N, C-alpha and C positions, 0 to 999 in steps of 0.2 A: 394316489390310491386312497380311497376313503376308509377310515377305520373307526367309524362312529361307535360301533359296539365294543370297541376295545379301549375306550377312553373313559376317564371319570367324568361325572356330571359337573359342569361348571356352576359356580355361585354367581350371584348378581354382581358383585364387585363394587368398585368405588369410582366415582367420576374424576377424582383428583388424587394424585397428580396425573397429568396426561402422559401418555407413553406407556412403556412396560416397566413395572415396578416389582422387584422381588420382595415378597413378604414372608413371614414365618410359615403361613399356610398355603403358599403358592405364588403365582405371578398374576398381578393385576394388569389388565390391558384397558386403556382408555383412549378414545379418539374423538375429536370434534367433527361433526358433520350436521349442519343445520338442514340442508335441503335433501339429504339422502333419505330414502325410504327404507332401505334395508342394508344391513352391514353384516358381512361374514369375516370372521377371523380365520386366516389360513395359516396353519402351523406345520412345518416340517421338523420332525423330531429325529435325533440321531442317538441311538443306543450304542452300547459297546459292540464293536465288530459287526454292525449290521448297516444296511442301506437306510437312507432316510425314508420315513413314512409320513405321509401327509394327512392331516386332519382338518376338518372344516367345522367351525362353530358358528351357528347362526345366532346373532344377537337379537333378542326379541324386543320390539319397540316398547311394549308395555312392561317389560321386566328389566332389560339391560340398557335402559336409556334414562338419563336424568337431564332434562332440558335438551341441550344440543349435543350432549356427550354420551357416546355409546361405550359401555364398559362391561367387563366380565373378569371374574377371578377364577383362575384354573389351578387346581392342585398339581402343578407340573413339577416333576423331579428329574426330567431328563438332563443330562449334563450339557447338552447343546441343542439349541433350537434355532430355526429361522422362521420369521413370520411376516405376514403382510395382510392387507385388507382388500376384500371386494366390496365395493359400495355401489348400490344401484338406486335409481330414482328417476324422476321425470327429466329426460334430456330435452331441453328447450333453449338452444343457444341463441335463437333470434329474439325471444321475448324475455326469458329469465336469465340467460347466460349460463345455464347449467349444462353440464356435459358429462353424464355418467355412462360408464361402460363396464358391466360386471365381468367382462373378460380380462380387464386389467387387474393385476395384483399390486396394490399400491404401497408405497413407502409411508410408514408412520412418520409424520413431521417431527415427532419427539424421539425418534430412534437414535440411539447413541453410536451405532456402528452398522455399516452395511457389509454384505458378504465381501470378504477381501479378494482382491484380484491384482495381478501384476499389471504394470503400466502397459497399455495397448491391448490387453485382453478384452473381449467383448463383455458387455454388461448384460445381466439378466433382469435388471430392475424394471419393473412395470409388467413383467411377464411371469415372474416366479417370486416366491417369498425370499427377500434378501435382507430383512431387518434382523439384527442380532442383539443380544443382551450381553455386553462385555463385562468382564471382571475388572474392577478399578483398583485392586490392591497394588500399591507401589510405595516403596520406601523413599519418601521425599527428603530424608536426612535433615529434618528441621528447616527445610527451605521456606523462606519468607519473601514477600515482595521486596525488590530492591529500592523502589520508590525514588529513583533518580529524578531530581527536579528537572523540569523542562529546560531551564536555563543552562543546565549542565549536560544536556542531551545532544548527541550527534547520531542521527539515524542513518542506517545502511539498508537500502531496499534491495531485496534479492528474491529470486525464484528458486524454490527448493530443488527442483530437478535441474534447471539450467545452471545453477551455481557450481555444481560439481560433476555434471554428466559427461563432459568432455574428458577424454583420456589424459589430456594435459593437466587435469586437476590433481592427479597422483594419489587419489584416495582409494581406499579398499572397497568402499560402498558408494559408488558414484550415483548421483541423482537422488539421494535419500536424506532422511533426517540424520542418519548416522554420518553421512558425508559432511553435513554441516558441523557435527561434533568434531570431525577430523580437521576442519578448517578453523577451529576456535583459536589456536595459537596465532594464525594469520590475522584474525579479526582483532585480537588483543594488540598485536603489534601495530595494526593500523590506527587504533585509538578510538574506534567508534564505541558508543555506549548502548546501542539498541539495534537489533535487526528487525526489519519490517518485512514479513514474509508475504509474498503474493498468495492468493487464496489456497488454503489447505483443506477446505471443506470438500467432501466428495463430489466429483463431477465426472462426466463421461467424455473422456478425451477423444472418443471416436465419433462424436456427434457433428463433426465438421463435414460439410458437403463439398468443399473446394478441393481441387487437386493441383499438384505441381504441373504447370503448363508444358514443361519440357519432358518430364518423365511419366506423367499421368498418375503418379503415386498420390494416393489420398492423403491429405494433410490432417494433422492432429489439432485438437483444441488444446494448445500448449499452455496458455496462461491460466486457464481454469476459472474464468469469470462467468461461471454457469452452474452454480451449485444445484444439486438435486436433493440434498439434505444438509441443513446448516450445522447440525451437531456432529455428524460423522466425519472423521478425518479421512483424507485421501490415502487409502491403503497402498496405492501404487507408488507413493513417495517413501515407503518403508522398505528396508532391506529384507525384513521378514514381514510380509504383508499381513499375516495372521496376528501379529503382535504390534500393529501400527500404533496403538494407543500407548503401550509401554515404551516404544521407541521414541515417540514424540515427547513423552514425559522425560525420558533420559536426555533428549536434546535440550529441553527447557532447563532442566536441573543443571546440566553441564554449562550452559550459557550463563545461568545465574551464578554459578560458582566462579565463573570468569569475570563477573561484574557486568554482564551484558543482558539487557532486557529483551523481551520478545513481544513484538507488536504484530497483530494479525490484520492483514488486509481482508476485510469481510464484505460479502456481497449480499445485501438485503434488498436491493432495488429491483431485482428480477430473479427468476429461476431458470434452470436449464431446460424447462419444458418448452420454451419458445412460444410461437404463436400457435394457431389451431392446426398448423401443419407439423408441429413438433411432436415429440414423443411424450405421452402421458405417463408419468412415473409416480406422481404424488398429489400435489395441491389441486391440479385441475380436476382430477377424478374424485377428490374428497369433497370439495365445495368451491367450484370455480369463481362464483361471484363474490365470495367472501375473501379469498386469498389474493385475487387480482383486481386491478382497476379495469373496469369495462365501460365502454362508451354508453351513456344512459339511453341513447336512441338505438344504436346498431348492435350493441353488445360485443363489438369488436374490442380487442385488447387496446388499451391506451399504451402507447409505446414510448414513454419518456426515457426509457433505458437504451433505446436503439437496438435491443436484443429480442424484440418480439413481444415481450410482456412487461408489466410493471406490478410489483407487489403492492398490495393494499395496506401500506405500512401503518396508517393511522386508524385502521379498524381495530377495535379492542382485542379481538382474537389474535390478530397478527402482531400487534404490539406486545402482547404477553409472550408470544412465541419468540420474538426478537430478544426481549429481556431475559427469557429463560436461557437462550443460547449464550448470551454474553455472560450471564452468571455462571453457567456451566464451564466456560473456558477459563474464567477467573478462579473459580473454586476448585474445579477438578484438574485443570491443565496448568494452573499457575501462570497464565499469560499476564502481561503487564499493560496491555493496551490494545486499541483497535483503530484501524483506519477504515472509514466507511466509504466504500466505492459509490460514486454518484450520489452523495449524501443529500443533495437537494430534494431527491425523491422522498426522503424521510419527512419532509415538510409539506407534502401534498395531502389533501384530505381525500375522503373516499370517492370523490368525484374528480380528482386530479387537480383541484384548485390549490394555489399556494396559500398556506395558512400563516397568519401573523405570529402566532405563538403555538407551534406544532406540539401536541402532547407527546409525540414520540421522542422529540429532542429532550423534553423535560424528563421523561421517564428514564432516559439513558443518563442524563447529567445528574439527576437527583437520586438514583437508585443507591441505597446504602452499601450494597455489595460492591458496586463499581466506583466508589468514591476515590479510591487510590489509583485507578487505572487512567491511562492517557486515552483521550478520545479525540480523534482527528477526523475532520470532514474533508472529503473532496467536494467542495462547495459549488457544484454545478451538476447539471444533468444533460442528457443527450437531446433534449428538446429546446435547448437554448437558455434555460434558466441559469443565470450566473450570479452567485451570492457571495463571492469572495469579499469578506469584510462585513457582510450583512447576514450571514448564515444564522447566527445566534448572538444575543447580547450576553449570554452566560459565559463567564470567564473560563468555565470548565472546557469549552469547546475550542480546540485549535483548528486551524485550516491549512490545507495545502494552498500556499500563496502563489496562484498562477500569475499574478501581476509581477511578483519578484522575478519569476522565470522569464517573463516576456521583457521586462525592462533591462535585466542584465544581458540577455541575448541581444537586444537592440543596440545597446551601447557598444558591446564588443563585436558587433557586425558593422559598426560605422554608420548607423542610421541617424538621421536628424531627430530632433525633439526627444532626446533620450537623457540628457544630463539631469534635469530637474527630477524626473521620475527615478533615476538611479539613486540620487541622493536620498530621496524619500524611502526607498527600499533599504538602503544601507543603514539608515537610522531606525529601522524597525517597523515601517509602514504605519505610522500614527494616523494617516489619512483613512486607513481601513479599520484599525482597531483603536477605538476612541480611548484616549488616556484616562477618562473618568471611570471606565469600567473594565478596560482590558489593557494588555501590554504587549511588548515585543514577542513574548513567548506564545502568544496566540497565532503567530505567523510561523508556519513550517516552510522554511525557505528551500527552494530547490531550483536547479537549472535544467536538469533532465530527470526522467523517471522511466519506468518500464515502458510507458506509452509515449513513443516518439523517438527522435534521434538519440543515440548515445552522445556523450560529450565530444568524442573524436569525430563522429559523423556530423555533429552540429557545425564543426569548423571545416568540414570536407565536402559537404553536399548542400546545394541550394534547392534541390528537388528530391522528393521521395522516390525510391526505387523499389517498389513493392510488387513488381510483376510476378515474382515467384509465389506470391500469396494466392494466385489463381483468380484474381478479380480484375485483371487488366489494368492494374495500377489505380483503380478507383477508390480503394480503401485507404485509410490513414489520413492524417492531417495534412492539409495543403499549406497552411499558414504556419511556417516553422521558424520564422525570424532567424534564418541561418544565412551564412555566407561561406562559400567554399574555399576562401583564401586565394582565389585566383585560378583554381583548376578543379573541375568536378571529379571527385573520387580519387581512386588510385589507378596506376602509379602517378606520382607527382615528383617534382624536382626537390632537391634537398632544401632549397630556399623556401619553397612552399611548405614543406613539412616542418621546417623550423618556425615559420609563422604560425602554423596550426598549433604546434606545441606551446608557443608563447601565449596564444589566445586561450588554450585550455588552462594553463597555469594562472593566467590573469582572472579568468572566471572562477576557478576553484578558490583562489585567494579571496575574491570578492564574496563568494558564498560563505567562507569560513570566518571571515572577519566582520560580517554584517550582524546587526542585532536581529534576534530571532533564533529559531531552531533549525540548524542545517540538516538537509537530507542528501545523501550521496547515493547514486545508483551503482550497484555492484559492477565492478570492472572499469568504471570510468577512471578510477585512480591509476590504472595502467594502460589506458587508451584502447579499450575494446571497441570493435567496430561491428556493425551489422550490415556493412556494405551499402549503406544508404536506405535500408529498410526501416521505416519508422512505425511499423505496426506488426511486430513479430509474434502476434498472438497465435499463429499457426505454424511457427517455424521450430519444430522439435528436432533440431539439427545444429550444425556448427554455427548457423546464423543466430540462433536463439541461445546457444550455450556460451558460457564464458571460456575464452581461450586463455588458460593460465600461463602459457608460454610468454605472453606479453608482459607478465609481471617481471620476468627476467630481462626481456628485450627492452622494455621501457622502465627499467629500475630507477632511472633518474626522476621520472614523473611520479612514480610511487613514493620515492623518498620525499618529493616536494609535498605531496598530499599529507604524508605523515608529519612532516615538520609544521605545516600549517595547522593541523589538528592539535599538535602539541602546543603551538603558540596560543591558540584559542583557549586551551585548557589552563595555561599558565597565567593568563591575565584576564581578570574579571571584566575589564573595560570592554571586551568583545562579547560578553554574554550577560548583559544587564537584564534585570527583571522589570525595569521601569524605563520609560522613554526619557531622552535627554531633556534637561530643563532648558527652556529657551529664555534668553534675556539675562539680566543680571550683569555682574562685573565681567567685562570681556577678558580680563586677565585670568579669571578662574572659570571660564566657560567650559562645559563638559565636552562640547564639540564645536569646532570652528571650521566653517567652509571657506574655501577660496578657489579662485581660478588659477591663473599663472602667477599672480603676485599676492602677497599677504594683504588682507583688507579689501580685496577686490573679488567680486563674484561675477560669473557670466552664465546666466540661465537662458541664453538665447537658443533658438532652434538649431543654429548652425554650429554651436559649440560642441567639441568632442573631447574635452578634458575636464577633470574634476580632481580636487584635492581636499583633504580634511585632516584636521589636527584633533587627536583624542587626548583629553586630559586624564591620564591614568593614575594621577596622584603620585605614586612612587616611580612610575615609568610612563613616559609619554610616547605617542606614535604619530607620525605624519605619513599619510598614504596619498600617493599620486597615481592617477589613472589616466591613461591616454587611449581613447577609443577611435582615433583616426586611423584609417586604413593604411596610409603611406607616410604621413608626416610626423616627425617627432615634435614634442612639446617641451618648452623650456620653462621650468618652474623655479621661482625664487623661494628659498626656504624661510619660514617664519621663525620667530623666537619661540623656544619652548615655553609652556605656561608658567605663571608665577614669577618669582624674582630671579630665577636662574638664567639670567640673560647670557651668561658666558658658557652655559651648558652646550655641549656638542651633540650633533645628530650622528647616528651611525647607520649606514645602509645595510640592513640585514636581508632584504629581499629585492631582487630585480628579475622579473620573469623573462627578460630578454637574454639573460645569461644562461649558459649551458650548466647542467648539473656537474658538480655540487655548488658552483658559485652563485646559483640562483637563490640559494637560501643559506646564509652563513650565520654562525653564532656571533653575538655582539662583540665578543672579545677579539674576533678576527675581522670585524667589519671596518671599513674605511670611515674616518671621521670627517664631518662637514660642519660648517658654522652657519648660524642664522645669517641670511643675506646672500649666501652662496646660491649660485644657479646650477641647476642640474637638468640635463637633457634626458627626457623619457621617450624611448623609441615608440613607434606606432604599435598599438595593441598591447601595451606593456603596463604592468603595475609595479610600483616601487614603494617599499616600506622603509621608513627610517624610525629609529628608536633612540631614546635617551637612556643613559645609564642611571 
């Protein structure tokens, strides 16, 4: 309902800052649109005890426009408003790539909050005003950034809803930010230093077109890699949707008080609008050729993301939007870092070409507000661009090391040509991160993540089982580097399950004792399964949720993870900031490689065993790894470093043993001498330590 005669007259306003800004004499609204010919600001106002009334403000090109920014200052004093924009212009998708429709009511890209709704409720975005201006008053209790060095970090990747949504979680507020708060004692007991949250920016979980092939039930967009507004938090992850910002801040503060940092998985490579068949909610209706990469000839979307569109990240307007979002989360939400999904797209120019020195990457790395934050790249995109090790020469950028994942998987699946690569990964991947400018901490080491098999499924399935995703098993990765340990899936014999458990522990040990920054996927520490589904993006059910009953059922595995994390924290030799020095006095070498016998190495393609001695100065470690599927390997123990030739070795870890004998304190460990021989079972890791 139009109430134009009941509203005050607006002032010209200011072009900056973009978005809605509360000023002493009203609210200033500013939005960018270069190709739009007309802009209308639609406001729904809520007075006390009355229904919303809608007002339309036409912004005049000669008065309310400065350059490409449309703006107006309104002396508004309503307690609550919702707003959006109608933008019209010449729609010419074939020639200019513009696509205006004044029937759409668009989201302000700089909006800080969208209309709250519970998980699963239908969204009105694109059809009604849904932008809100939140209050940010919050008592941070003098909270400051933890600034945990990367060398000290252990990252734990989790999905806000999936982490506690199962009734087995035992929390009062399942699937929410508060649910994470309730699990902080568990996180502290595990020993991790940071949680990495899958996307928390607002998205439409109902935009999935696929259905369960058995029940016909429409599936959800569960993971949320389809933001419709980068600033606004997912209100459906809040126990009290109307107070999602306050609840998120309470979660961050509580985690910080427990010594745990918060890293956000953030998606700037594409938006939830999809291709031209998708729903227009914001960017496409505001200025399609500015915000998206379009083919110069056809004006079709360039699809480097695999999700229908690609953000034009190196356009100055989009660069400034991205920087503003990152600053907002650091300043207002106190987050400690970001993981950039399909980050290679950030390095493409406005025509989709790969840039040698992308300005977007420099903007993020050099921004003064972001200097204390962790910045982590997923250094590839869906179009085949793979930049692990070459994403950036700036030491500020760390990377998900996909080669670490692949090489550890290959070795513990019994594949050939894996020993040399494994040694390189254990030592920190100096082949990828050049010692002259970077170090081991530029490598975020992982074996599993949200995308792919869980650790249990990695040792239980050789093929993906994604039929219930509704795409006839076409979706998901086919190249998993997995081995099912002799039987596909469950049920399996006790012997097979014991082998699976051994392999899980051996890979976990390798992850946590390698140089670099380890990342664990939530639930792997107690053997969660997705029944072989390696792409649970649409599984908002027991498949995608964590089954917390496994923490009790597989308590021995959980104990093993905790002990490995504790070992890593106790000895700096496992978390170096610089690569091992090669050469010099063999007696004082920082790391010494061997095959079955001291002084001998075997880097052949058919070799399946590897050992290395770490000079820890006060305490030394000898690690033996056997990646053969069936055969044990007999290792001869070397002398400890230095002059302590009579020093004994103590076997503290043997992944072939059942809990608690798989990890024992050194005072209870059996003693061994240099020159002794020890048989290491197939798929087993053994660690010796000196006192």
